[in-house]
C-alpha positions as CSV (number, residue, x, y, z in Angstrom):
1,M,0.0,0.0,0.0
2,K,3.0,2.3,0.3
3,I,3.1,2.4,-3.5
4,L,-0.5,3.7,-3.6
5,D,0.3,6.3,-0.8
6,W,3.4,7.6,-2.6
7,Y,1.6,7.7,-6.0
8,I,-1.3,9.8,-4.7
9,L,0.9,12.0,-2.5
10,K,3.2,12.9,-5.4
11,R,0.2,13.8,-7.5
12,Y,-1.3,15.8,-4.7
13,L,1.8,17.9,-4.1
14,F,2.9,18.2,-7.7
15,T,-0.6,19.3,-8.9
16,F,-0.9,21.8,-6.1
17,L,2.6,23.2,-7.0
18,M,1.7,23.5,-10.6
19,M,-1.6,25.2,-9.7
20,L,0.4,27.8,-7.8
21,L,2.9,28.3,-10.6
22,L,0.0,28.7,-13.0
23,F,-2.2,31.1,-11.1
24,I,0.4,33.3,-9.4
25,P,1.9,34.7,-12.8
26,I,-1.7,35.2,-13.9
27,G,-2.4,37.2,-10.7
28,I,0.7,39.3,-11.2
29,T,-0.1,40.0,-14.8
30,V,-3.7,41.1,-14.0
31,D,-2.5,43.2,-11.1
32,L,0.3,44.8,-13.2
33,A,-2.1,45.5,-16.1
34,E,-4.4,47.3,-13.6
35,K,-1.8,49.3,-11.8
36,V,0.9,50.0,-14.4
37,G,-0.5,53.5,-15.1
38,K,-0.2,54.6,-11.5
39,I,3.2,52.9,-11.2
40,L,4.5,55.0,-14.1
41,E,2.6,58.1,-13.1
42,N,4.2,58.1,-9.6
43,K,7.6,57.0,-10.9
44,A,8.0,54.0,-8.7
45,P,11.6,52.7,-8.9
46,F,12.1,49.4,-10.7
47,G,13.7,47.8,-7.6
48,E,10.7,48.7,-5.5
49,V,8.3,47.4,-8.1
50,T,10.2,44.1,-8.2
51,A,10.1,43.9,-4.4
52,Y,6.4,44.7,-4.4
53,Y,5.6,41.8,-6.8
54,I,7.8,39.4,-4.7
55,D,5.7,40.4,-1.7
56,F,2.6,40.2,-3.8
57,T,3.4,36.6,-4.7
58,V,3.6,35.6,-1.0
59,Y,0.6,37.7,0.0
60,F,-1.5,36.3,-2.9
61,A,-0.5,32.7,-2.3
62,N,-1.2,32.9,1.5
63,L,-4.6,34.5,0.8
64,L,-5.8,31.8,-1.7
65,F,-3.8,28.8,-0.4
66,P,-6.8,26.6,0.4
67,L,-8.6,27.4,-2.8
68,F,-5.6,26.5,-5.0
69,L,-5.3,23.3,-3.1
70,F,-9.0,22.5,-3.4
71,L,-9.1,23.0,-7.2
72,S,-5.8,21.0,-7.7
73,V,-7.2,18.0,-5.7
74,I,-10.4,18.0,-7.7
75,W,-8.4,18.2,-10.9
76,F,-6.1,15.2,-10.3
77,T,-8.7,13.1,-8.4
78,S,-11.1,13.5,-11.3
79,K,-8.4,12.3,-13.7
80,L,-7.9,9.3,-11.5
81,A,-11.7,8.6,-11.5
82,N,-12.0,9.1,-15.3
83,N,-9.1,6.6,-15.8
84,T,-10.9,4.1,-13.5
85,E,-7.9,4.1,-11.2
86,I,-10.0,4.8,-8.1
87,V,-12.3,1.9,-9.0
88,A,-9.3,-0.4,-9.3
89,F,-7.9,0.8,-5.9
90,L,-11.3,0.2,-4.2
91,S,-11.9,-3.1,-6.0
92,S,-8.6,-4.5,-4.6
93,G,-10.0,-4.3,-1.1
94,V,-8.8,-0.8,-0.1
95,S,-11.4,1.0,2.0
96,F,-12.3,4.6,1.1
97,S,-10.9,5.7,4.4
98,R,-7.6,4.0,3.6
99,F,-7.7,5.6,0.1
100,L,-8.1,9.0,1.8
101,R,-5.0,8.6,3.9
102,P,-2.3,9.9,1.4
103,Y,-4.6,12.9,0.8
104,L,-4.6,13.7,4.6
105,I,-0.8,13.2,4.7
106,G,-0.5,15.7,1.8
107,A,-2.9,18.1,3.6
108,T,-0.7,17.9,6.7
109,I,2.4,18.9,4.8
110,V,0.6,21.8,3.1
111,A,-1.1,22.9,6.3
112,G,2.3,22.9,8.1
113,F,3.7,25.1,5.4
114,A,0.7,27.4,5.4
115,L,1.0,27.7,9.2
116,V,4.6,28.8,9.0
117,L,3.8,31.1,6.1
118,G,0.9,32.8,7.9
119,M,2.8,33.1,11.2
120,Y,6.1,34.5,10.0
121,L,6.6,34.9,6.3
122,A,3.3,36.5,5.2
123,P,3.5,39.4,7.7
124,I,6.9,40.4,6.3
125,A,5.4,40.3,2.7
126,S,2.4,42.2,3.9
127,Q,4.5,45.0,5.3
128,G,6.2,45.5,1.9
129,F,3.0,45.0,-0.1
130,N,1.0,47.5,1.9
131,E,3.8,50.1,2.1
132,F,4.2,50.1,-1.6
133,K,0.5,50.2,-2.2
134,F,-0.1,53.3,0.0
135,K,3.1,55.0,-1.2
136,Y,2.6,54.7,-4.9
137,L,-0.9,53.3,-5.7
138,K,-3.1,55.0,-3.0
139,K,-1.2,58.2,-2.3
140,N,-4.3,60.2,-1.3
141,K,-5.9,57.5,0.8
142,Q,-5.6,58.0,4.6
143,V,-3.9,54.9,6.0
144,Q,-4.2,55.9,9.6
145,K,-6.2,58.2,11.8
146,T,-4.5,61.6,12.0
147,R,-7.1,63.9,13.6
148,D,-8.3,64.0,17.2
149,V,-6.2,61.1,18.2
150,Y,-6.9,60.0,21.8
151,Q,-5.1,56.8,23.1
152,Q,-4.7,55.0,26.4
153,I,-1.1,54.0,26.5
154,N,-1.2,51.8,29.6
155,D,-3.2,51.6,32.8
156,N,-2.1,55.0,34.0
157,D,-1.2,57.1,30.9
158,Y,-3.3,58.8,28.3
159,I,-2.3,61.0,25.3
160,Y,-4.1,63.2,22.8
161,V,-3.1,65.2,19.7
162,S,-5.4,67.2,17.6
163,N,-3.5,66.5,14.4
164,F,-0.8,64.0,13.7
165,I,1.5,64.1,10.6
166,P,3.2,60.6,10.3
167,E,5.6,61.7,7.5
168,R,7.1,64.4,9.7
169,K,6.6,62.5,13.0
170,V,4.9,65.6,14.4
171,G,1.7,66.0,16.5
172,M,-0.1,69.2,17.2
173,N,-1.8,70.3,20.5
174,F,-0.3,67.5,22.5
175,T,-1.7,66.5,25.9
176,Y,-0.3,63.8,28.2
177,E,-2.1,62.7,31.4
178,H,-0.7,60.4,34.2
179,F,-3.0,58.9,36.8
180,E,-2.4,56.8,39.8
181,G,-5.6,55.0,40.6
182,N,-8.3,57.6,40.0
183,E,-6.1,60.6,40.9
184,L,-4.5,62.8,38.3
185,K,-0.8,63.2,39.2
186,Y,0.4,65.4,36.4
187,K,-0.6,66.7,33.0
188,I,1.7,67.9,30.2
189,F,0.7,70.3,27.4
190,A,2.6,71.3,24.3
191,D,1.8,73.2,21.1
192,N,3.5,70.3,19.2
193,I,5.4,67.1,19.8
194,R,8.2,65.9,17.5
195,Y,10.0,62.6,17.7
196,I,13.8,63.0,17.6
197,E,15.0,59.6,16.3
198,K,18.7,60.0,17.0
199,D,18.0,60.7,20.7
200,S,15.0,58.3,21.0
201,A,13.2,61.2,22.7
202,Y,10.4,63.7,22.1
203,R,10.8,67.4,21.7
204,L,7.9,69.4,23.1
205,T,7.4,73.1,22.1
206,S,5.8,75.5,24.5
207,F,6.1,72.9,27.3
208,L,3.8,73.2,30.2
209,K,3.5,70.6,33.1
210,R,1.0,70.8,35.9
211,S,1.7,68.5,38.8
212,F,-0.7,67.8,41.7
213,E,0.5,66.5,45.1
214,N,-1.5,66.6,48.4
215,G,-3.8,69.2,46.9
216,I,-0.9,71.5,45.9
217,E,-0.4,72.4,42.2
218,T,3.0,73.1,40.8
219,V,3.6,74.5,37.3
220,E,6.7,74.0,35.1
221,K,7.1,75.9,31.9
222,E,9.8,75.8,29.2
223,R,9.9,77.1,25.6
224,R,11.3,73.7,24.4
225,K,12.0,70.5,26.3
226,D,13.3,67.1,25.2
227,I,12.0,64.2,27.3
228,K,11.5,60.5,27.3
229,L,7.9,59.3,27.2
230,P,6.6,55.7,27.7
231,F,5.2,55.2,24.2
232,E,6.2,54.7,20.6
233,L,5.0,56.7,17.6
234,E,3.0,53.7,16.5
235,D,1.0,54.0,19.8
236,L,-0.4,57.3,18.6
237,T,-2.3,55.8,15.6
238,P,-1.4,52.4,14.2
239,V,-1.8,52.0,10.4
240,E,-4.9,50.1,9.3
241,Y,-2.9,47.1,8.1
242,A,-0.8,47.0,11.3
243,A,-2.0,43.5,12.4
244,E,-1.2,42.0,9.0
245,T,2.5,42.9,9.3
246,K,3.1,41.3,12.7
247,S,4.3,37.8,13.5
248,Y,2.1,35.7,15.7
249,G,3.8,36.6,19.0
250,D,4.0,40.3,18.2
251,L,0.4,40.2,17.1
252,L,-0.8,38.8,20.4
253,N,1.0,41.6,22.3
254,F,-0.3,44.2,19.9
255,I,-3.9,43.1,20.4
256,E,-3.6,43.1,24.2
257,A,-2.1,46.7,24.0
258,E,-4.9,47.8,21.7
259,K,-7.5,46.4,24.0
260,R,-6.1,48.4,26.9
261,R,-6.3,51.5,24.8
262,G,-9.9,50.9,23.8
263,S,-9.1,50.7,20.1
264,P,-12.2,50.4,17.8
265,N,-10.3,48.1,15.5
266,I,-10.0,45.0,17.8
267,G,-12.4,43.0,15.6
268,R,-10.2,43.5,12.6
269,Y,-7.0,42.6,14.5
270,E,-8.6,39.4,16.0
271,V,-9.8,38.3,12.5
272,V,-6.2,38.4,11.3
273,L,-5.0,36.5,14.4
274,L,-7.6,33.7,14.2
275,K,-7.2,33.2,10.4
276,K,-3.6,32.1,11.1
277,W,-5.1,29.0,12.6
278,S,-8.3,28.6,10.6
279,L,-6.6,28.6,7.2
280,P,-4.5,25.4,7.9
281,V,-7.7,23.7,9.2
282,S,-9.6,24.7,6.1
283,I,-7.0,22.8,4.0
284,F,-8.1,19.5,5.6
285,I,-11.8,20.3,5.2
286,L,-11.5,21.3,1.5
287,T,-9.3,18.3,0.7
288,I,-11.9,15.9,2.1
289,I,-14.7,17.7,0.2
290,A,-12.6,17.7,-3.0
291,V,-11.9,13.9,-2.8
292,A,-15.5,13.1,-1.9
293,V,-16.8,15.2,-4.9
294,S,-14.3,14.1,-7.5
295,S,-13.7,10.4,-6.7
296,V,-16.8,9.3,-8.6
297,K,-16.7,9.0,-12.4
298,R,-19.5,11.1,-13.8
299,R,-21.1,11.3,-17.2
300,G,-20.0,14.9,-17.8
301,G,-16.4,14.0,-16.9
302,M,-13.9,16.3,-15.3
303,G,-15.8,19.4,-16.3
304,V,-18.7,18.6,-14.0
305,N,-16.4,18.1,-11.0
306,L,-14.5,21.3,-11.7
307,A,-17.8,23.3,-12.1
308,F,-19.1,21.9,-8.8
309,G,-15.8,22.5,-7.1
310,I,-15.6,26.1,-8.3
311,A,-19.2,26.7,-7.1
312,I,-18.2,25.4,-3.6
313,A,-15.1,27.5,-3.6
314,M,-17.1,30.7,-4.5
315,I,-19.5,30.0,-1.7
316,Y,-16.7,29.4,0.8
317,V,-15.0,32.7,-0.2
318,F,-18.4,34.5,0.1
319,F,-19.0,33.2,3.7
320,D,-15.4,34.0,4.6
321,K,-15.5,37.6,3.3
322,I,-19.0,38.5,4.5
323,F,-18.4,37.3,8.1
324,G,-14.9,38.8,8.1
325,V,-16.3,42.2,7.2
326,M,-19.1,41.8,9.9
327,A,-16.4,41.2,12.6
328,E,-14.3,44.1,11.4
329,Q,-17.0,46.7,11.2
330,S,-19.4,45.7,14.1
331,N,-19.4,43.9,17.4
332,F,-19.9,40.5,15.7
333,P,-17.6,38.0,17.5
334,A,-14.4,37.5,15.5
335,I,-14.1,33.8,16.5
336,V,-17.6,33.1,15.1
337,A,-16.8,35.1,11.9
338,V,-13.6,33.2,11.3
339,W,-14.6,29.7,12.2
340,F,-18.2,29.6,11.0
341,P,-17.2,28.8,7.3
342,N,-14.9,26.0,8.5
343,V,-17.7,24.6,10.8
344,L,-20.3,24.8,8.0
345,F,-18.0,23.2,5.4
346,G,-16.7,20.7,7.9
347,I,-20.3,19.4,8.3
348,L,-20.6,19.4,4.5
349,A,-17.3,17.4,4.3
350,V,-18.6,14.8,6.7
351,Y,-21.8,14.4,4.8
352,L,-20.1,14.1,1.4
353,L,-17.6,11.7,2.8
354,Q,-20.3,9.4,4.1
355,N,-22.0,9.4,0.8
356,A,-18.7,8.7,-1.1
357,K,-18.0,5.7,1.1
358,R,-21.3,4.2,0.1
């Protein structure tokens, strides 16, 4: 039976690889045809364009990993069925569950790679992909909140700026409040705040500090003051794609920090986090559905199986996107939004598998 396992496993991995090599260049070509005008108009350097499409390849592959796999399994399994190879396997006394084993081995290999990709490699690619997009392709689109920014930095500290200019690392009308318990200990005002990178400090113009101790107020004024403050520039207003660019451990810390600050984007960040786990699981589910659908020889041949598979893929993408948007833009639980498509299609996989065994 090892010969059967190796035969199917090779077909599984080879067809999936060919599907990636086929669709990724198509995706790059379509994207380039759509964006070449803006790339030329904004005079993006060739090196940055090349790096963008390398990042695009990883980003695109990670996004559509399960669907590429689903279609590739339907493709080669349908060929096995049309050549009556599956009938020969099952007629020799091999159970359908045993026949499914090499598919699950292949799914494990691909899911392991998808897990590593989503946890560590895709965030790096997403950083470059999004930076290029907002630098050259969406120059006028606001990528982060810049007006009336109010953030809780930790349990005791709050900051506010009326206007933040990320490119210049400058904030206007800065306020910093420090509490101990419910008691305000001091409050800092400045006309503007600028980050001095070489000193890792902040320069406050028209500095004013009001301190309160035992009911006594003291006031400190300076025209300009350089001080250390317990927050990074990113704490003022994270970019909208911040969660996508962080590895798993950094993303966990980032979400906890954003929860403490009362960020309105927690749903979006949690969707990104949970998808790192749900995507590898979906590989197993879609593999089982693909085998169950395409292992039977049909009158219409491979075309019927592919049409059915594409329809299932479209429905899966629809549920995945619609629930993801609900979690990002409302109080809909992120865990339900991310896992509902997998649960629904997991039930479908069990049903189709039981019918295929018969």
